Steps between C-alpha positions, in 0.01 A plus 500: 500500500796500743571867437131591543499327838830672589354842427201420722731392783695826473208698649568772241197702395427724202751783480773319697847450355620142448839384375531191281856366463492280190245731330606407145491123546227243442328544834613858555337662197173328593543634853549855372181480291303347787622761748409778256148353464466520881585872495850451639796711392783275385878538504660228292850365556679265264788484253506826302424310176149434637412864568261543208303184579458608863388850398268365229349270764412801716795583724521874572873480565773249423853447629755258359684305768794485260520879455383643836775347712493598867241772430214257427332536841546877492341523152199298617451705817531831309231383256245420770272763654697714743801271459353275770532172311260247354203336669620165365783331317386191308816301417416275205858443391723218627768743617642519851622852417140611433395371843800667667400850385123459536468587869671838453245592231203464735317778681357479852280189531614378159496139386755284321322226306721203409405329173824415317711214637875566469715217367783338687558478873214661696609821673317739737368828362805724542310824556263368768642673808299462821547863607376638169207258491391601851550872446312507169257216585589311183358163394635214291249258345526217251267433209513164320142448380170680519142405571239381252331841518830674418549266204159596364572873548839460330351317201237772469776761463647295214159447339437876501842565344623694803794259535680375189788255485813618318664195344691375200517158336840342431606159359670252734827560312520842668477358852867579571450865402187520715684365806780751438243785497355367825843473661583859402163626631396624155207269418189712448158358580461129424637269233306211349732231361363288215596134492432426133 
């Protein structure tokens, strides 16, 4: 439901480009599907190993943060209509680096929606420069939870099969391997750990 609320707060409308850093993760792939159901055009960003999941979820384009290097922002801008940038960047990952590049991906009157909470010492969003924000009239909003009405709308998407969870089931003995995947940014979708 958080990602549904985040998309609403982005002010993006059908046909607009949105960028979802973390597009191949547990919340991200749901966000891609939800955005697609709203008529939004999605650019997914994540570890390159998650490309297929992001594309299968409905992203029109995908860029791996591990393979794009310093050209990531340029790739995103070139993909959007007229190279102007995205209407919104919905950061669902817990990465300070994703936040740092988000502002440069936005078009005039674009919105950065903060969903993922980075670990460690809290730091300001590196790319949030006052001059750029004034010149382009950019917004930054947070999205922690949604309303009851948004929850009902979100559940309806799942009931209709528009949004489907990608997950795998693993025994508790594989917990170490799962954490390693998470640490390396390679965990796709969600993992359900059995305790028996």
